[in-house]
C-alpha positions in Angstrom: 43.0 23.9 95.9 43.2 26.9 98.3 42.5 27.2 102.0 42.4 30.1 104.5 42.1 29.8 108.3 41.3 32.5 110.8 41.1 32.4 114.6 40.2 35.2 117.0 41.2 34.8 120.6 40.8 31.0 120.4 37.0 31.6 120.5 35.9 32.1 116.9 37.2 30.0 114.1 36.8 30.3 110.3 38.0 28.1 107.5 37.4 28.8 103.8 38.3 26.4 101.0 38.1 26.3 97.2 38.8 23.3 95.1 38.8 23.0 91.3 38.9 19.5 89.9 39.1 18.3 86.3 38.4 15.0 84.7 38.9 13.7 81.2 35.9 11.5 81.6 33.6 14.4 80.9 32.9 16.5 77.9 35.1 19.3 76.6 32.9 22.0 78.1 32.2 20.1 81.4 35.7 18.8 82.4 36.1 21.1 85.4 34.0 21.7 88.5 34.4 24.2 91.3 33.8 23.0 94.9 33.8 25.6 97.7 33.5 25.1 101.4 33.2 27.1 104.6 33.4 26.0 108.3 32.9 28.1 111.5 33.5 27.2 115.1 32.7 28.8 118.5 34.6 27.7 121.6 31.9 28.5 124.1 34.0 27.4 127.1 36.5 30.3 126.4 33.8 32.9 126.9 33.8 34.9 130.1 30.3 33.9 131.1 31.4 30.2 131.2 34.1 30.7 133.9 31.7 29.9 136.7 30.4 26.7 135.1 32.8 24.2 136.7 31.2 21.0 135.6 31.7 21.8 131.8 35.2 21.0 130.6 34.6 21.8 126.9 31.8 23.1 124.8 32.2 23.9 121.1 29.6 24.7 118.5 30.5 24.2 114.9 28.8 24.4 111.5 29.9 23.9 107.9 28.9 23.8 104.3 30.7 22.5 101.3 30.5 20.8 97.9 32.3 17.8 96.6 32.3 16.2 93.2 32.0 12.7 91.9 33.5 11.5 88.7 32.5 7.8 89.2 31.7 6.8 85.7 33.6 4.6 83.2 35.8 6.5 80.7 34.4 7.5 77.3 30.8 7.8 78.5 30.6 11.1 76.6 31.3 9.3 73.3 29.2 6.7 71.4 31.2 3.5 71.5 31.2 0.5 69.1 30.7 -3.1 69.9 31.5 -6.4 68.1 28.7 -7.9 66.1 28.0 -10.4 63.4 26.2 -9.9 60.0 25.6 -11.5 56.7 28.0 -10.5 53.9 26.1 -11.8 51.0 25.9 -15.6 51.7 28.8 -15.5 54.1 28.8 -14.8 57.9 31.2 -12.0 58.9 32.2 -10.0 62.0 31.8 -6.3 62.2 31.0 -3.4 64.6 27.8 -1.6 65.4 26.9 1.3 67.7 26.9 -0.1 71.2 26.4 2.9 73.5 24.9 6.3 73.3 27.4 9.1 74.0 26.5 12.1 76.1 28.7 15.1 75.3 27.0 17.1 78.1 27.9 14.7 80.9 29.4 16.6 83.9 30.4 16.3 87.5 27.9 15.0 90.0 28.0 17.4 93.0 27.0 16.9 96.7 26.4 19.9 98.9 26.7 19.1 102.6 25.6 21.3 105.5 26.0 20.3 109.1 25.9 21.7 112.6 27.4 20.0 115.6 28.1 20.3 119.3 31.2 18.8 120.9 31.2 18.5 124.7 33.0 17.2 127.8 31.7 17.4 131.3 32.6 16.3 134.8 36.4 16.2 134.1 35.9 14.0 131.1 33.6 11.5 132.7 31.1 12.2 129.9 32.2 13.4 126.5 30.9 13.2 122.9 29.4 15.0 120.0 25.9 15.6 118.5 25.6 16.4 114.8 22.8 17.2 112.4 23.5 17.0 108.7 21.9 17.3 105.3 23.4 16.4 101.9 21.8 17.3 98.6 23.2 15.5 95.6 22.4 16.9 92.2 23.2 15.9 88.6 23.6 12.2 89.6 25.7 10.0 87.3 23.2 7.3 86.6 22.3 4.8 83.9 19.0 6.0 82.6 17.3 2.9 81.2 15.8 3.1 77.8 13.1 1.1 76.0 14.6 -1.8 74.0 12.9 -0.4 70.8 15.6 2.3 70.8 18.3 -0.2 70.1 20.1 0.6 73.4 19.5 -0.4 77.0 20.7 2.7 78.8 22.5 6.0 78.6 24.6 7.6 81.3 23.1 11.0 82.3 23.1 13.6 85.0 19.8 12.8 86.5 17.8 14.3 89.3 18.4 15.3 92.9 18.6 13.1 96.1 18.8 14.1 99.7 20.2 12.6 102.8 19.6 14.1 106.2 19.9 12.8 109.7 21.5 12.9 113.1 24.5 11.3 114.7 25.3 11.0 118.4 28.4 9.6 120.0 29.0 9.5 123.7 31.8 8.1 125.8 31.4 7.7 129.5 33.7 6.7 132.4 31.2 4.8 134.5 33.6 3.6 137.2 37.2 4.5 137.9 37.8 3.3 141.5 41.0 3.6 143.5 41.4 -0.2 143.7 42.0 -0.2 139.9 38.6 -1.3 138.6 37.6 0.8 135.5 34.5 0.6 133.3 34.0 2.7 130.2 31.2 2.8 127.6 31.0 4.1 124.0 27.6 4.6 122.5 26.8 5.6 118.9 23.4 6.4 117.4 22.6 7.3 113.8 19.3 8.1 112.1 19.3 8.8 108.4 16.6 9.6 105.9 17.4 9.1 102.2 15.0 10.3 99.5 14.7 11.1 95.8 13.7 14.7 95.4 13.6 15.0 91.6 14.1 12.8 88.5 14.6 13.8 84.8 10.8 14.5 84.5 10.7 16.5 87.8 8.8 15.2 90.7 7.4 12.2 88.8 7.9 8.6 89.8 9.9 6.3 87.4 8.1 3.0 88.0 10.2 1.1 85.5 13.4 1.9 87.4 11.7 1.6 90.8 12.6 5.2 91.6 9.9 7.0 93.6 9.8 10.6 94.8 10.3 10.8 98.6 11.8 7.3 98.8 15.4 6.0 98.7 17.0 4.8 95.5 16.8 1.2 96.6 13.1 0.8 97.1 11.2 -2.5 96.7 8.1 -2.3 94.6 6.2 -5.6 94.2 2.9 -7.4 94.9 2.1 -7.6 98.6 1.2 -11.0 100.1 -1.7 -10.8 102.6 -2.0 -14.5 103.3 -2.9 -17.9 101.7 -6.2 -18.7 100.1 -8.1 -20.9 102.6 -10.6 -23.7 102.0 -13.6 -21.5 102.7 -12.3 -19.0 100.1 -12.3 -21.4 97.1 -14.8 -19.4 95.0 -13.0 -16.0 95.8 -9.6 -17.5 94.9 -11.0 -18.8 91.6 -12.4 -15.4 90.8 -8.8 -14.0 91.1 -7.4 -16.8 88.9 -5.9 -18.7 91.8 -6.8 -21.6 94.0 -6.9 -22.8 97.6 -3.4 -23.0 99.1 -1.8 -20.4 96.8 -0.6 -17.0 97.7 -3.2 -14.3 98.3 -2.2 -10.9 96.9 -3.5 -7.6 97.9 -6.0 -6.1 95.4 -4.7 -2.6 95.9 -7.1 -0.8 93.5 -10.1 -2.9 94.3 -10.9 -4.0 90.7 -11.2 -7.7 91.7 -8.2 -8.8 89.7 -4.5 -8.8 90.1 -2.5 -6.8 87.6 0.7 -4.7 87.6 -1.4 -1.8 89.0 -1.7 -3.7 92.3 2.0 -3.5 93.1 2.9 -1.4 96.1 6.0 -0.1 97.8 7.1 -2.9 100.1 10.0 -1.1 101.8 13.6 0.0 101.3 17.1 -1.0 102.5 17.7 2.1 104.6 17.4 1.4 108.3 15.3 3.8 110.4 18.1 3.9 112.9 21.3 2.1 113.9 23.4 2.0 117.0 26.4 0.5 118.6 27.5 -0.1 122.2 31.0 -0.9 123.4 31.8 -1.7 127.1 35.4 -2.0 128.4 36.4 -3.3 131.8 39.9 -3.3 133.4 41.0 -4.7 136.8 44.3 -6.1 138.2 45.8 -6.6 134.8 42.7 -8.2 133.3 40.7 -6.5 130.5 37.4 -7.4 128.9 35.5 -5.6 126.1 32.5 -6.4 123.8 30.8 -4.6 121.0 27.0 -4.8 120.2 25.7 -3.4 116.9 22.1 -3.1 115.8 20.2 -1.9 112.7 16.4 -1.5 112.7 13.5 -0.8 110.3 15.0 -1.7 107.0 13.6 -4.2 104.5 15.7 -6.9 102.9 15.0 -9.0 99.7 16.3 -12.4 100.8 18.3 -14.3 98.3 18.5 -17.1 100.8 14.7 -17.7 100.4 14.7 -17.2 96.7 17.3 -19.9 96.2 15.9 -22.3 98.7 12.1 -22.0 98.4 10.8 -23.7 95.3 8.1 -25.8 97.1 8.1 -28.1 94.0 9.1 -31.3 95.9 12.1 -32.0 93.8 14.8 -30.0 95.5 16.2 -29.5 98.9 14.9 -26.4 100.6 14.6 -24.7 104.0 12.0 -25.8 106.4 9.0 -23.5 106.3 5.4 -23.5 107.7 3.6 -24.3 104.4 -0.1 -24.7 103.8 -1.9 -28.1 103.8 -5.6 -28.9 104.5 -4.6 -30.0 108.0 -2.3 -26.9 108.5 -4.2 -23.9 107.2 -1.3 -21.5 107.8 -1.0 -18.0 106.2 2.8 -18.1 105.9 3.8 -20.2 102.9 1.7 -21.8 100.0 1.2 -25.5 99.5 3.8 -27.5 97.7 3.0 -28.6 94.1 5.0 -31.0 92.1 3.8 -29.7 88.8 4.7 -26.0 89.7 8.4 -25.0 89.6 7.8 -21.9 91.7 4.7 -20.6 93.5 2.7 -18.0 91.6 3.7 -14.5 92.9 6.6 -16.2 94.8 8.6 -12.9 94.9 6.2 -11.6 97.6 7.6 -14.3 99.9 11.2 -12.8 99.9 10.7 -9.5 101.7 11.6 -9.4 105.4 12.2 -7.0 108.2 16.0 -6.7 108.2 16.3 -5.6 111.9 19.0 -7.4 113.9 21.3 -7.1 116.8 24.8 -8.5 116.5 27.5 -9.2 119.0 30.4 -8.3 116.8 33.3 -9.2 119.1 34.4 -10.1 122.5 38.0 -9.5 123.7 39.6 -10.8 126.9 43.2 -10.5 128.0 45.6 -10.4 130.9 48.7 -8.1 131.0 51.5 -9.6 133.2 53.2 -7.4 135.7 56.4 -5.5 134.7 58.4 -7.8 136.9 57.4 -10.9 134.9 58.1 -9.0 131.6 61.6 -8.0 132.8 62.5 -11.6 133.6 62.4 -12.4 129.9 63.8 -9.1 128.9 60.6 -7.7 127.6 58.8 -4.4 128.1 55.3 -5.9 128.3 53.6 -9.3 128.0 49.9 -9.8 127.3 47.9 -13.0 126.8 44.6 -12.5 125.0 41.7 -14.2 123.3 39.0 -12.7 121.0 35.8 -14.0 119.3 34.5 -12.3 116.2 30.8 -12.3 115.5 29.8 -15.0 118.0 26.1 -14.2 118.0 23.3 -12.6 116.0 19.7 -12.0 116.9 17.3 -11.5 114.0 14.5 -14.1 114.2 13.6 -12.7 117.6 13.1 -9.3 116.0 11.4 -10.3 112.8 10.3 -13.5 110.9 13.5 -13.6 108.9 15.0 -17.1 109.4 17.9 -16.8 106.9 21.6 -16.8 107.5 22.6 -13.1 108.1 20.3 -10.1 107.4 23.3 -7.8 107.4 24.8 -9.6 104.4 21.7 -8.7 102.3 23.6 -5.9 100.5 22.3 -3.8 97.6 23.6 -2.4 94.3 23.0 1.3 94.6 23.8 1.9 90.9 20.8 -0.1 89.7 18.5 -0.3 92.7 18.6 -4.1 92.5 19.4 -6.3 95.5 22.2 -8.8 95.1 19.8 -11.6 96.0 22.4 -14.2 96.6 24.5 -12.2 99.1 22.8 -13.3 102.3 23.3 -17.0 101.5 26.9 -16.6 102.8 26.8 -16.9 106.6 28.8 -14.8 109.0 31.9 -16.5 110.2 32.7 -16.8 113.8 36.4 -16.7 114.4 38.1 -17.4 117.8 41.7 -16.3 118.3 44.2 -16.9 121.0 47.5 -15.0 121.1 50.4 -13.7 123.1 51.8 -10.2 122.6 55.4 -9.6 123.8 56.9 -6.2 123.4 60.7 -5.8 123.6 
């Protein structure tokens, strides 16, 4: 790796880097990758025309571009590996080996090129400071398991597939709201992020791969399924029968209008990438007391709820969550009627998608720092009594119809695009702590 830095008059900054990495996980002709980078900066506040602008303490414009590599695959993916198997040796059973994976001698580094432009600022003697940044990352030659038809004898092969893009904006601001002479101080930190993730190309160009649920213009983890539009009501008995269903069952959107429900009626339900996220921290200090709390929110993403999949059989034989299900006296459009002879409702997967928006109070911290005189009496430099509460409150049902445990826990497996559907069954834990810090 090599790096060169240049600065002129503390106004103009330039950094050049070059990195060459090698990995034995790739083929003989693709072991090495070159990853350059360049960054420039302009300290605007050091320009002569800024001398009269007294309310601006610091203003710096910066931009950069660089590439990084990813070798995140298991060893020996370039080679065809063997797996243990059984076979008949005459009339006797025996153990042996068979081809288990398809090798790919051309497997090479996945590369991500990142470009960004940002502005750092501080005004009114540091009362307001922060940074604003726009970025775009293009990742090419992704190291992915490309699924294969079972008729080939193999499930998948690791390949450099396609092109994805992430672009967005990040804003971080810190303000000193109050800093009075009597010792009361109030500061605020605010963070805002908005990111768009999309597949640009796959192995066949700009063509969707429905089998893997990869769609051009959408994130890798996109949900593709039948869309529930209600429950068949009593006055729709004939229409429900025409669709092979019955009153009280899930009504699915007939997307192509052919008066039947087939795989062609599946639609994109959503994805796990939030439209935006933000955090807010407030800190207060007065006469030795200090208080802080942090709020975090994520909005506009879809979750596939494992909580509902595991607890929503509606067969009458298992414990399950309380839901607003259909009966002749309760003609709701939320959940289908229970049936003892039906293990799961038909098209039940359409019930598991929810708006994953939430606001969470992540922590509250409260403390008191004793005066230096008290600390000296016990031979200490400082003494502080404190209490903290982690994750005391989450608001989700107020923002969406999700009534599970914790929408933030509905994580995804980005390697396969499949949601870990049992993850959101584990609730967030509220932890209260009391402590005493003594510094000698």
